[in-house]
C-alpha positions in Angstrom: 41.7 -118.9 6.2 43.3 -116.6 8.7 41.3 -115.6 11.8 41.1 -112.2 12.7 44.7 -110.1 13.9 46.4 -113.2 12.7 50.0 -112.7 10.8 49.9 -112.8 7.3 52.7 -114.1 4.6 52.4 -112.9 1.4 54.1 -113.2 -1.9 57.2 -115.7 -1.5 58.4 -115.5 -4.9 61.8 -114.2 -6.2 62.6 -111.2 -5.1 60.4 -110.0 -1.8 58.8 -111.7 1.0 55.9 -110.1 2.9 55.0 -110.1 6.6 52.7 -108.0 7.9 49.8 -108.7 10.8 45.9 -107.8 10.3 45.1 -105.5 13.0 41.5 -104.4 11.3 39.8 -106.6 14.4 42.0 -104.9 16.9 41.7 -101.6 16.1 37.8 -102.2 16.2 38.0 -103.2 19.5 40.0 -100.4 20.9 37.7 -98.1 19.2 35.2 -99.3 21.3 37.5 -99.1 24.5 38.2 -95.6 23.5 34.6 -94.5 23.5 33.8 -96.1 26.7 36.7 -94.1 28.3 35.6 -91.1 26.4 32.2 -91.3 27.9 31.4 -88.1 30.1 29.0 -89.9 32.4 31.8 -92.5 33.1 35.0 -90.1 33.5 32.6 -87.5 35.5 31.7 -90.2 38.0 35.4 -91.5 38.4 36.4 -87.5 38.6 34.2 -87.1 41.9 34.9 -90.1 43.4 38.7 -88.5 43.2 37.4 -85.1 44.4 35.3 -86.7 47.5 38.9 -87.6 48.7 40.1 -84.0 48.8 37.0 -82.6 49.9 37.0 -85.4 52.9 40.8 -84.1 53.8 40.2 -80.6 53.5 37.1 -80.5 55.7 38.9 -82.7 58.6 42.1 -80.5 58.7 40.3 -77.3 59.1 40.2 -76.3 62.9 37.5 -73.5 63.6 38.3 -70.4 64.8 38.3 -69.9 68.5 35.8 -66.9 68.5 32.2 -67.6 67.5 31.8 -65.0 65.1 34.9 -63.4 63.1 34.0 -59.4 63.3 35.6 -58.2 59.6 35.5 -54.1 59.8 36.4 -51.9 57.3 36.2 -48.0 57.5 33.9 -47.4 54.3 32.3 -50.7 54.0 29.6 -52.1 55.2 30.5 -54.5 58.5 30.7 -58.1 58.0 30.5 -60.7 60.5 31.5 -64.3 59.7 30.2 -67.3 61.8 32.1 -70.2 63.2 32.4 -73.1 60.6 31.7 -71.1 57.4 35.3 -72.0 55.9 34.7 -75.7 56.8 31.3 -75.9 55.2 32.5 -74.0 52.1 34.6 -76.9 51.0 33.2 -78.7 47.9 34.1 -79.7 44.4 32.2 -78.9 41.4 32.5 -79.1 37.7 34.2 -76.0 36.0 32.6 -76.7 32.7 29.5 -78.7 31.8 31.0 -79.8 28.8 34.2 -81.5 30.3 34.4 -83.9 33.4 37.3 -81.7 35.2 36.4 -80.6 38.4 37.6 -78.3 41.1 37.7 -78.8 44.7 38.2 -76.3 47.6 36.3 -73.5 49.4 33.4 -71.9 47.3 33.4 -68.2 46.8 30.8 -66.0 45.0 27.4 -65.2 44.3 26.4 -68.9 43.8 27.2 -70.0 47.4 25.0 -69.2 50.6 26.0 -66.6 52.7 27.5 -69.1 55.7 29.0 -70.7 52.7 31.0 -68.2 51.1 34.8 -68.7 51.7 35.4 -65.0 50.4 38.6 -65.0 53.4 40.2 -68.7 52.5 43.1 -66.7 50.9 43.6 -64.8 53.4 43.8 -67.5 55.8 45.6 -70.0 53.9 48.3 -67.8 53.3 48.1 -65.9 57.1 48.4 -62.8 55.0 46.1 -61.4 58.0 46.4 -61.2 61.8 43.5 -63.6 63.2 42.7 -63.6 66.9 44.8 -66.1 68.2 47.1 -68.4 66.3 45.9 -69.3 62.4 45.7 -73.0 63.0 44.9 -73.1 59.2 47.8 -71.7 57.1 48.3 -74.0 54.4 45.4 -76.4 55.3 44.2 -77.1 51.8 47.6 -77.0 50.2 49.0 -79.7 52.6 45.6 -81.7 52.4 46.3 -81.7 48.4 49.9 -82.8 49.1 48.4 -85.4 51.5 46.1 -87.2 49.3 47.7 -86.5 45.9 48.8 -89.8 45.3 45.7 -91.7 46.9 43.3 -90.0 44.8 45.7 -90.5 41.4 45.9 -94.4 42.1 41.9 -94.6 42.8 41.4 -92.7 39.4 44.2 -95.1 37.7 42.3 -97.6 39.2 39.0 -97.1 38.4 40.0 -96.4 34.5 41.4 -99.9 34.5 38.4 -101.7 35.7 36.0 -99.4 33.1 38.5 -100.6 30.7 38.3 -104.4 32.0 34.2 -104.1 32.1 34.5 -102.8 28.5 36.7 -105.3 26.9 34.5 -107.9 29.1 31.3 -106.1 27.5 32.7 -106.0 24.0 33.8 -110.0 24.1 30.4 -110.7 25.2 28.5 -109.0 22.3 27.0 -106.8 25.1 26.9 -103.1 25.3 28.6 -101.5 28.2 25.9 -100.2 30.5 27.3 -97.1 32.3 26.1 -97.7 35.6 
């Protein structure tokens, strides 16, 4: 009688001696772990936690402009005023594909964003491409925020994935189904 995952010795007659490992039980456990790590809700929860780190850092590093309203005037287009704090309000994280667990973090732009949260000008500010009254204190604010918090976010993700695997292994060992929350 052999236990699951034990070493096996087969044969032993003249001419050959077979040595192997019964990995069937181990493979079943690994399949269970793989399913838990592939669980989209668990992945999203972990990735949202990492995205929150970047979001907080970006918001903390943005300095509001000195004038209360930034006035944008182009001759053929309708005048546009950007209220103070718009860039900071625009920073968020969002799921980029409903079938995946990938999030983007940064200034939001476009039709789905409200007027006072639309940072259509963020690339101009980030790259210091246009003169803004006074000194542009927000040059490279997003790039620097990402650089400052990248290692922390990756460590957090690794820690949370490790905990997920440990919880899954403990649940499998106890013969229970892993609860998502």
